[in-house]
A tleap script that builds the chain and sets N, CA, C and O, in Angstrom:
source leaprc.protein.ff14SB
mol = sequence {
  NMET ALA THR ASP ILE VAL PHE ASN ASN ASN
  THR ALA GLN HIE ARG TYR GLU ALA THR VAL
  ASP GLY ARG LEU ALA GLY PHE ALA GLU TYR
  ASN LEU LEU THR ASP ALA ILE MET PHE THR
  HIE THR GLU VAL LEU PRO GLU ASN GLU GLY
  LYS GLY ILE GLY SER ALA ILE ALA ARG HIE
  VAL LEU ASP ASP ALA ARG ALA GLN LYS ARG
  HIE VAL ILE PRO VAL CYS GLN PHE ILE ALA
  GLY TYR ILE ARG LYS HIE PRO ASP TYR VAL
  ASP LEU VAL ARG ASP ASP ILE ARG ARG ALA
  PHE LYS CILE
}
set mol.1.N position { -138.828 5.946 -183.769 }
set mol.1.CA position { -138.021 6.208 -182.314 }
set mol.1.C position { -136.701 6.965 -182.572 }
set mol.1.O position { -136.184 7.244 -183.654 }
set mol.2.N position { -136.373 7.173 -181.591 }
set mol.2.CA position { -134.602 7.416 -181.677 }
set mol.2.C position { -134.076 6.537 -180.967 }
set mol.2.O position { -134.717 6.078 -180.021 }
set mol.3.N position { -132.389 5.954 -181.340 }
set mol.3.CA position { -132.262 4.769 -180.864 }
set mol.3.C position { -131.545 4.727 -179.905 }
set mol.3.O position { -131.786 3.668 -179.325 }
set mol.4.N position { -130.334 5.613 -179.089 }
set mol.4.CA position { -129.478 5.633 -178.689 }
set mol.4.C position { -130.049 7.028 -178.097 }
set mol.4.O position { -129.724 8.068 -178.671 }
set mol.5.N position { -131.074 7.082 -176.716 }
set mol.5.CA position { -131.381 8.114 -175.923 }
set mol.5.C position { -130.353 7.540 -174.595 }
set mol.5.O position { -130.006 6.376 -174.399 }
set mol.6.N position { -130.048 8.622 -173.874 }
set mol.6.CA position { -128.764 9.068 -172.725 }
set mol.6.C position { -129.851 9.802 -172.020 }
set mol.6.O position { -130.428 10.793 -172.468 }
set mol.7.N position { -130.127 9.099 -170.623 }
set mol.7.CA position { -130.996 9.710 -169.720 }
set mol.7.C position { -129.837 10.255 -168.422 }
set mol.7.O position { -128.854 9.657 -167.984 }
set mol.8.N position { -130.207 11.147 -168.170 }
set mol.8.CA position { -129.217 11.658 -166.407 }
set mol.8.C position { -130.186 13.032 -165.778 }
set mol.8.O position { -130.812 13.963 -166.284 }
set mol.9.N position { -129.914 12.576 -164.490 }
set mol.9.CA position { -130.897 12.855 -163.567 }
set mol.9.C position { -129.969 14.276 -163.218 }
set mol.9.O position { -129.121 14.058 -162.353 }
set mol.10.N position { -129.982 15.313 -163.605 }
set mol.10.CA position { -129.288 16.640 -163.070 }
set mol.10.C position { -129.663 17.107 -161.852 }
set mol.10.O position { -130.228 18.200 -161.815 }
set mol.11.N position { -129.495 16.593 -160.992 }
set mol.11.CA position { -129.694 17.453 -159.684 }
set mol.11.C position { -129.749 18.467 -159.509 }
set mol.11.O position { -130.627 19.074 -158.896 }
set mol.12.N position { -128.533 18.990 -160.168 }
set mol.12.CA position { -128.583 20.792 -159.689 }
set mol.12.C position { -129.722 21.488 -160.323 }
set mol.12.O position { -130.133 22.544 -159.841 }
set mol.13.N position { -130.209 21.011 -161.279 }
set mol.13.CA position { -130.906 21.659 -162.347 }
set mol.13.C position { -132.636 21.266 -161.894 }
set mol.13.O position { -133.558 22.082 -161.927 }
set mol.14.N position { -132.736 19.983 -161.530 }
set mol.14.CA position { -134.102 20.102 -160.652 }
set mol.14.C position { -134.371 18.605 -162.007 }
set mol.14.O position { -135.345 17.931 -161.674 }
set mol.15.N position { -133.853 18.210 -163.017 }
set mol.15.CA position { -134.513 17.754 -164.034 }
set mol.15.C position { -133.980 16.716 -164.587 }
set mol.15.O position { -132.756 16.584 -164.555 }
set mol.16.N position { -134.838 15.731 -165.234 }
set mol.16.CA position { -134.214 14.292 -165.913 }
set mol.16.C position { -133.719 15.128 -167.562 }
set mol.16.O position { -134.358 15.971 -168.191 }
set mol.17.N position { -132.484 14.556 -167.864 }
set mol.17.CA position { -132.345 14.763 -169.417 }
set mol.17.C position { -132.183 13.947 -170.223 }
set mol.17.O position { -131.128 13.315 -170.173 }
set mol.18.N position { -132.940 13.713 -171.035 }
set mol.18.CA position { -132.158 13.074 -172.395 }
set mol.18.C position { -131.563 13.190 -173.477 }
set mol.18.O position { -132.347 13.775 -174.225 }
set mol.19.N position { -130.529 12.952 -174.063 }
set mol.19.CA position { -129.209 13.338 -174.484 }
set mol.19.C position { -129.722 12.480 -175.758 }
set mol.19.O position { -130.591 11.629 -175.569 }
set mol.20.N position { -129.210 12.688 -177.013 }
set mol.20.CA position { -129.141 12.294 -178.315 }
set mol.20.C position { -128.045 12.324 -178.769 }
set mol.20.O position { -127.696 13.505 -178.745 }
set mol.21.N position { -127.257 11.702 -179.188 }
set mol.21.CA position { -125.334 11.701 -179.819 }
set mol.21.C position { -124.584 12.624 -179.407 }
set mol.21.O position { -123.753 13.213 -180.098 }
set mol.22.N position { -124.922 12.903 -177.752 }
set mol.22.CA position { -124.148 13.692 -176.707 }
set mol.22.C position { -125.190 15.021 -176.698 }
set mol.22.O position { -124.951 15.786 -175.763 }
set mol.23.N position { -126.187 15.386 -177.482 }
set mol.23.CA position { -126.965 16.448 -177.536 }
set mol.23.C position { -128.266 16.525 -176.709 }
set mol.23.O position { -129.183 15.731 -176.920 }
set mol.24.N position { -128.331 17.385 -175.865 }
set mol.24.CA position { -129.916 17.304 -175.252 }
set mol.24.C position { -130.829 17.737 -176.141 }
set mol.24.O position { -130.905 18.737 -176.855 }
set mol.25.N position { -131.809 16.370 -175.882 }
set mol.25.CA position { -132.855 16.020 -176.743 }
set mol.25.C position { -134.500 16.643 -176.265 }
set mol.25.O position { -135.388 17.162 -176.942 }
set mol.26.N position { -134.413 16.336 -174.889 }
set mol.26.CA position { -135.318 16.744 -173.727 }
set mol.26.C position { -135.011 16.781 -172.445 }
set mol.26.O position { -133.988 16.425 -171.860 }
set mol.27.N position { -136.195 17.342 -171.987 }
set mol.27.CA position { -136.156 17.167 -170.161 }
set mol.27.C position { -137.124 17.053 -169.621 }
set mol.27.O position { -138.169 17.372 -170.188 }
set mol.28.N position { -137.120 16.459 -168.075 }
set mol.28.CA position { -138.689 16.319 -167.240 }
set mol.28.C position { -138.261 17.373 -166.071 }
set mol.28.O position { -137.132 17.217 -165.604 }
set mol.29.N position { -138.868 18.173 -165.683 }
set mol.29.CA position { -137.995 19.559 -164.670 }
set mol.29.C position { -139.085 18.480 -163.431 }
set mol.29.O position { -140.045 17.829 -163.844 }
set mol.30.N position { -138.797 18.498 -162.421 }
set mol.30.CA position { -139.145 17.669 -161.239 }
set mol.30.C position { -138.591 18.984 -159.459 }
set mol.30.O position { -137.673 19.761 -159.196 }
set mol.31.N position { -139.623 18.564 -158.887 }
set mol.31.CA position { -139.194 19.097 -157.573 }
set mol.31.C position { -139.590 17.663 -156.529 }
set mol.31.O position { -140.624 16.995 -156.493 }
set mol.32.N position { -137.996 17.506 -155.544 }
set mol.32.CA position { -138.384 16.364 -155.054 }
set mol.32.C position { -139.100 16.975 -153.507 }
set mol.32.O position { -138.639 17.968 -152.944 }
set mol.33.N position { -140.269 16.198 -152.976 }
set mol.33.CA position { -140.840 16.360 -151.279 }
set mol.33.C position { -140.242 15.181 -150.637 }
set mol.33.O position { -139.391 14.452 -151.146 }
set mol.34.N position { -140.756 15.066 -149.492 }
set mol.34.CA position { -140.883 14.128 -148.930 }
set mol.34.C position { -140.800 12.534 -148.842 }
set mol.34.O position { -140.007 11.965 -148.092 }
set mol.35.N position { -141.541 11.984 -149.536 }
set mol.35.CA position { -142.263 11.010 -150.632 }
set mol.35.C position { -142.426 10.720 -151.792 }
set mol.35.O position { -142.565 9.601 -152.288 }
set mol.36.N position { -142.414 11.992 -152.404 }
set mol.36.CA position { -143.387 12.386 -153.634 }
set mol.36.C position { -142.099 13.167 -154.598 }
set mol.36.O position { -141.064 13.596 -154.089 }
set mol.37.N position { -142.364 13.224 -155.808 }
set mol.37.CA position { -141.553 13.271 -156.957 }
set mol.37.C position { -142.821 14.232 -158.114 }
set mol.37.O position { -143.681 13.756 -158.855 }
set mol.38.N position { -142.501 15.515 -157.883 }
set mol.38.CA position { -143.485 16.282 -158.540 }
set mol.38.C position { -143.112 16.679 -159.688 }
set mol.38.O position { -142.336 17.628 -159.797 }
set mol.39.N position { -143.861 15.668 -161.307 }
set mol.39.CA position { -142.994 16.399 -162.195 }
set mol.39.C position { -144.158 17.649 -162.947 }
set mol.39.O position { -145.340 17.622 -163.292 }
set mol.40.N position { -142.965 18.767 -162.951 }
set mol.40.CA position { -143.801 20.225 -162.950 }
set mol.40.C position { -143.556 20.367 -164.561 }
set mol.40.O position { -144.594 20.774 -165.082 }
set mol.41.N position { -142.452 20.148 -165.567 }
set mol.41.CA position { -142.510 20.345 -167.096 }
set mol.41.C position { -141.949 19.178 -167.897 }
set mol.41.O position { -141.096 18.468 -167.364 }
set mol.42.N position { -142.346 18.935 -169.085 }
set mol.42.CA position { -141.579 18.460 -169.931 }
set mol.42.C position { -141.626 18.721 -171.119 }
set mol.42.O position { -142.613 19.066 -171.769 }
set mol.43.N position { -140.127 18.511 -171.604 }
set mol.43.CA position { -140.058 19.433 -172.747 }
set mol.43.C position { -138.618 18.173 -174.000 }
set mol.43.O position { -137.638 17.440 -173.861 }
set mol.44.N position { -139.553 18.751 -175.100 }
set mol.44.CA position { -138.693 17.591 -175.977 }
set mol.44.C position { -138.196 18.966 -177.320 }
set mol.44.O position { -138.873 19.614 -178.118 }
set mol.45.N position { -136.874 18.928 -177.044 }
set mol.45.CA position { -136.458 20.328 -178.500 }
set mol.45.C position { -137.096 20.072 -179.555 }
set mol.45.O position { -137.149 18.892 -179.903 }
set mol.46.N position { -137.661 20.942 -180.243 }
set mol.46.CA position { -138.524 20.939 -181.481 }
set mol.46.C position { -137.349 19.958 -182.901 }
set mol.46.O position { -138.040 19.774 -183.903 }
set mol.47.N position { -136.137 19.492 -183.052 }
set mol.47.CA position { -135.286 18.797 -183.940 }
set mol.47.C position { -135.639 17.696 -183.157 }
set mol.47.O position { -135.227 16.730 -183.799 }
set mol.48.N position { -136.142 17.315 -182.186 }
set mol.48.CA position { -136.272 15.772 -181.987 }
set mol.48.C position { -137.907 15.421 -181.308 }
set mol.48.O position { -138.214 14.524 -180.523 }
set mol.49.N position { -138.832 16.550 -181.973 }
set mol.49.CA position { -139.698 16.090 -182.233 }
set mol.49.C position { -140.332 14.725 -182.832 }
set mol.49.O position { -139.925 14.216 -183.876 }
set mol.50.N position { -141.496 14.139 -181.955 }
set mol.50.CA position { -142.202 12.808 -183.272 }
set mol.50.C position { -141.071 12.192 -183.394 }
set mol.50.O position { -140.766 12.144 -184.586 }
set mol.51.N position { -140.072 11.546 -182.520 }
set mol.51.CA position { -139.049 10.543 -182.729 }
set mol.51.C position { -139.215 9.908 -181.180 }
set mol.51.O position { -138.279 9.433 -180.537 }
set mol.52.N position { -140.598 10.003 -180.724 }
set mol.52.CA position { -140.473 9.267 -179.137 }
set mol.52.C position { -139.763 9.620 -178.239 }
set mol.52.O position { -139.568 8.758 -177.382 }
set mol.53.N position { -139.146 10.859 -178.051 }
set mol.53.CA position { -138.372 10.730 -176.973 }
set mol.53.C position { -138.979 11.144 -175.497 }
set mol.53.O position { -138.441 10.938 -174.409 }
set mol.54.N position { -140.589 11.956 -175.824 }
set mol.54.CA position { -140.977 12.784 -174.779 }
set mol.54.C position { -141.611 11.004 -174.146 }
set mol.54.O position { -141.176 10.711 -173.033 }
set mol.55.N position { -142.422 10.087 -174.727 }
set mol.55.CA position { -142.130 8.953 -173.995 }
set mol.55.C position { -141.022 7.879 -173.609 }
set mol.55.O position { -141.028 6.899 -172.864 }
set mol.56.N position { -140.234 8.371 -174.283 }
set mol.56.CA position { -138.822 7.538 -173.300 }
set mol.56.C position { -138.911 8.075 -172.497 }
set mol.56.O position { -139.531 7.439 -171.645 }
set mol.57.N position { -138.372 9.873 -171.885 }
set mol.57.CA position { -138.466 9.867 -170.954 }
set mol.57.C position { -140.150 9.598 -170.371 }
set mol.57.O position { -140.682 8.547 -170.014 }
set mol.58.N position { -140.593 10.720 -170.430 }
set mol.58.CA position { -141.683 9.993 -169.190 }
set mol.58.C position { -142.004 7.990 -168.523 }
set mol.58.O position { -142.539 7.624 -167.476 }
set mol.59.N position { -141.483 7.251 -169.521 }
set mol.59.CA position { -141.324 5.716 -169.203 }
set mol.59.C position { -140.180 6.359 -168.150 }
set mol.59.O position { -140.513 6.653 -167.002 }
set mol.60.N position { -139.255 6.490 -168.475 }
set mol.60.CA position { -137.669 6.409 -167.705 }
set mol.60.C position { -137.983 7.299 -166.676 }
set mol.60.O position { -136.996 7.290 -165.940 }
set mol.61.N position { -138.750 7.997 -166.262 }
set mol.61.CA position { -138.652 8.884 -165.047 }
set mol.61.C position { -139.568 8.710 -164.229 }
set mol.61.O position { -139.568 9.387 -163.201 }
set mol.62.N position { -140.518 7.821 -164.455 }
set mol.62.CA position { -141.705 6.776 -164.338 }
set mol.62.C position { -140.703 6.242 -163.481 }
set mol.62.O position { -140.182 6.627 -162.434 }
set mol.63.N position { -140.555 5.070 -164.350 }
set mol.63.CA position { -139.458 3.492 -163.327 }
set mol.63.C position { -138.410 4.275 -162.626 }
set mol.63.O position { -137.613 3.446 -162.187 }
set mol.64.N position { -138.126 5.163 -162.392 }
set mol.64.CA position { -137.237 6.229 -161.642 }
set mol.64.C position { -137.984 6.392 -159.984 }
set mol.64.O position { -137.660 6.044 -158.849 }
set mol.65.N position { -138.840 6.931 -160.443 }
set mol.65.CA position { -139.992 7.041 -159.501 }
set mol.65.C position { -140.092 5.671 -158.514 }
set mol.65.O position { -139.657 5.559 -157.368 }
set mol.66.N position { -140.607 4.949 -159.100 }
set mol.66.CA position { -140.640 3.789 -158.630 }
set mol.66.C position { -139.593 3.051 -157.972 }
set mol.66.O position { -139.903 2.647 -156.851 }
set mol.67.N position { -138.614 2.814 -158.312 }
set mol.67.CA position { -137.474 2.470 -157.910 }
set mol.67.C position { -136.619 3.080 -156.634 }
set mol.67.O position { -135.867 2.445 -155.895 }
set mol.68.N position { -136.978 4.645 -156.572 }
set mol.68.CA position { -137.078 5.258 -155.500 }
set mol.68.C position { -138.098 4.940 -154.531 }
set mol.68.O position { -137.866 5.018 -153.325 }
set mol.69.N position { -139.250 4.574 -155.010 }
set mol.69.CA position { -140.327 4.041 -153.941 }
set mol.69.C position { -140.584 5.484 -153.523 }
set mol.69.O position { -140.430 5.697 -152.320 }
set mol.70.N position { -140.935 6.486 -154.264 }
set mol.70.CA position { -141.516 7.234 -154.495 }
set mol.70.C position { -143.124 8.016 -155.005 }
set mol.70.O position { -142.906 8.402 -156.153 }
set mol.71.N position { -144.364 8.330 -154.684 }
set mol.71.CA position { -145.449 8.908 -155.262 }
set mol.71.C position { -144.846 9.884 -156.400 }
set mol.71.O position { -143.876 10.639 -156.458 }
set mol.72.N position { -145.923 9.495 -157.308 }
set mol.72.CA position { -145.843 11.181 -158.258 }
set mol.72.C position { -146.666 11.536 -157.875 }
set mol.72.O position { -147.509 11.080 -157.103 }
set mol.73.N position { -146.460 12.998 -158.687 }
set mol.73.CA position { -147.737 14.019 -158.390 }
set mol.73.C position { -147.559 14.677 -160.108 }
set mol.73.O position { -146.695 15.503 -160.403 }
set mol.74.N position { -148.235 14.295 -160.769 }
set mol.74.CA position { -147.742 14.592 -162.504 }
set mol.74.C position { -149.010 16.053 -162.687 }
set mol.74.O position { -150.096 16.027 -163.266 }
set mol.75.N position { -148.398 17.111 -162.018 }
set mol.75.CA position { -148.196 18.822 -162.375 }
set mol.75.C position { -148.417 18.683 -164.228 }
set mol.75.O position { -149.404 18.969 -164.907 }
set mol.76.N position { -146.923 18.073 -164.686 }
set mol.76.CA position { -146.705 18.182 -165.769 }
set mol.76.C position { -147.833 17.665 -167.037 }
set mol.76.O position { -147.337 16.557 -167.245 }
set mol.77.N position { -148.705 17.729 -167.752 }
set mol.77.CA position { -149.755 17.390 -168.269 }
set mol.77.C position { -149.473 16.340 -169.367 }
set mol.77.O position { -150.192 15.634 -170.075 }
set mol.78.N position { -148.416 16.480 -169.256 }
set mol.78.CA position { -147.399 15.556 -170.433 }
set mol.78.C position { -147.188 14.169 -169.832 }
set mol.78.O position { -147.176 13.210 -170.603 }
set mol.79.N position { -146.965 13.916 -168.088 }
set mol.79.CA position { -146.593 13.051 -167.925 }
set mol.79.C position { -148.160 12.316 -167.037 }
set mol.79.O position { -148.476 11.134 -166.900 }
set mol.80.N position { -148.847 13.549 -166.584 }
set mol.80.CA position { -150.082 13.001 -166.636 }
set mol.80.C position { -151.148 11.836 -167.946 }
set mol.80.O position { -151.734 10.753 -167.926 }
set mol.81.N position { -150.849 12.984 -168.951 }
set mol.81.CA position { -151.306 11.936 -169.808 }
set mol.81.C position { -150.338 10.495 -169.935 }
set mol.81.O position { -150.841 9.373 -169.895 }
set mol.82.N position { -149.352 10.666 -170.041 }
set mol.82.CA position { -148.507 9.025 -170.231 }
set mol.82.C position { -149.183 8.203 -169.381 }
set mol.82.O position { -149.599 7.135 -169.833 }
set mol.83.N position { -149.469 8.622 -167.694 }
set mol.83.CA position { -149.556 7.797 -166.919 }
set mol.83.C position { -151.182 7.180 -167.116 }
set mol.83.O position { -151.588 6.077 -166.748 }
set mol.84.N position { -152.131 8.516 -167.974 }
set mol.84.CA position { -153.662 7.501 -168.383 }
set mol.84.C position { -153.652 6.755 -169.391 }
set mol.84.O position { -154.617 6.033 -169.644 }
set mol.85.N position { -152.266 6.802 -170.357 }
set mol.85.CA position { -152.534 6.177 -171.209 }
set mol.85.C position { -151.701 4.550 -170.962 }
set mol.85.O position { -151.916 3.479 -171.529 }
set mol.86.N position { -150.774 4.885 -169.962 }
set mol.86.CA position { -150.281 3.413 -169.730 }
set mol.86.C position { -150.721 3.071 -168.439 }
set mol.86.O position { -149.669 3.183 -167.808 }
set mol.87.N position { -151.766 2.652 -167.452 }
set mol.87.CA position { -152.233 2.477 -166.371 }
set mol.87.C position { -151.332 1.261 -165.437 }
set mol.87.O position { -151.660 0.622 -164.437 }
set mol.88.N position { -150.589 1.266 -165.917 }
set mol.88.CA position { -149.384 0.210 -164.930 }
set mol.88.C position { -148.415 1.013 -163.954 }
set mol.88.O position { -147.766 0.692 -162.959 }
set mol.89.N position { -148.669 2.673 -164.955 }
set mol.89.CA position { -148.142 3.461 -163.731 }
set mol.89.C position { -149.048 4.060 -162.952 }
set mol.89.O position { -148.485 4.710 -162.071 }
set mol.90.N position { -150.367 4.124 -162.899 }
set mol.90.CA position { -151.249 4.842 -162.380 }
set mol.90.C position { -151.167 4.393 -160.407 }
set mol.90.O position { -151.591 4.992 -159.418 }
set mol.91.N position { -150.570 3.359 -160.543 }
set mol.91.CA position { -150.122 2.558 -158.931 }
set mol.91.C position { -149.279 3.842 -158.033 }
set mol.91.O position { -149.290 3.823 -156.803 }
set mol.92.N position { -148.715 4.703 -158.644 }
set mol.92.CA position { -147.212 5.597 -158.824 }
set mol.92.C position { -148.104 6.833 -158.016 }
set mol.92.O position { -147.732 7.486 -157.042 }
set mol.93.N position { -149.045 6.899 -158.554 }
set mol.93.CA position { -150.202 8.465 -158.009 }
set mol.93.C position { -151.247 7.883 -156.841 }
set mol.93.O position { -152.103 7.003 -156.925 }
set mol.94.N position { -150.907 8.577 -155.911 }
set mol.94.CA position { -151.838 8.516 -155.032 }
set mol.94.C position { -153.369 8.752 -155.630 }
set mol.94.O position { -153.527 9.261 -156.740 }
set mol.95.N position { -154.830 8.209 -154.538 }
set mol.95.CA position { -155.760 8.366 -154.928 }
set mol.95.C position { -156.440 9.332 -155.048 }
set mol.95.O position { -157.381 9.295 -155.841 }
set mol.96.N position { -156.084 10.857 -154.057 }
set mol.96.CA position { -156.198 11.965 -153.908 }
set mol.96.C position { -156.011 12.948 -154.512 }
set mol.96.O position { -156.590 14.032 -154.577 }
set mol.97.N position { -154.653 12.274 -155.233 }
set mol.97.CA position { -153.842 13.049 -156.273 }
set mol.97.C position { -154.559 12.493 -157.892 }
set mol.97.O position { -154.379 13.132 -158.928 }
set mol.98.N position { -155.078 11.670 -157.846 }
set mol.98.CA position { -155.327 10.743 -159.094 }
set mol.98.C position { -156.562 11.753 -159.588 }
set mol.98.O position { -156.511 12.215 -160.727 }
set mol.99.N position { -157.751 12.105 -158.639 }
set mol.99.CA position { -158.217 12.483 -158.480 }
set mol.99.C position { -158.315 14.132 -159.215 }
set mol.99.O position { -159.113 14.803 -159.869 }
set mol.100.N position { -157.098 14.234 -158.685 }
set mol.100.CA position { -156.801 16.287 -159.237 }
set mol.100.C position { -156.246 16.211 -161.303 }
set mol.100.O position { -156.159 16.709 -162.425 }
set mol.101.N position { -156.116 15.462 -160.641 }
set mol.101.CA position { -155.211 15.367 -162.116 }
set mol.101.C position { -156.073 14.341 -163.156 }
set mol.101.O position { -155.536 13.955 -164.194 }
set mol.102.N position { -157.245 13.992 -162.851 }
set mol.102.CA position { -157.743 12.853 -163.569 }
set mol.102.C position { -157.251 12.077 -164.228 }
set mol.102.O position { -156.954 12.140 -165.421 }
set mol.103.N position { -157.114 11.205 -163.435 }
set mol.103.CA position { -156.507 9.697 -163.459 }
set mol.103.C position { -156.933 8.477 -162.937 }
set mol.103.O position { -156.259 7.461 -163.110 }
savepdb mol mol.pdb
quit
């Protein structure tokens, strides 16, 4: 797993960015809604795959959504899959949305 991941919410580009050693390692794109955040795409750059960065991004963005008291709409299959594997985040997804994404 990557050791020193730094996260930044790049609001201008609507994405959370993960950097390692000052270089972009991955990101999660989102759209803000009134009381929810819709995650649309998560990507880890090829040279950083297999280092746990995708999971670290998912954990960070979901924790941040919780801190902001926002519901999550996991359009991104990676985020949806992460929530399925980590049931402590299921409460962030409304019941009607859970059905749509099989959570």
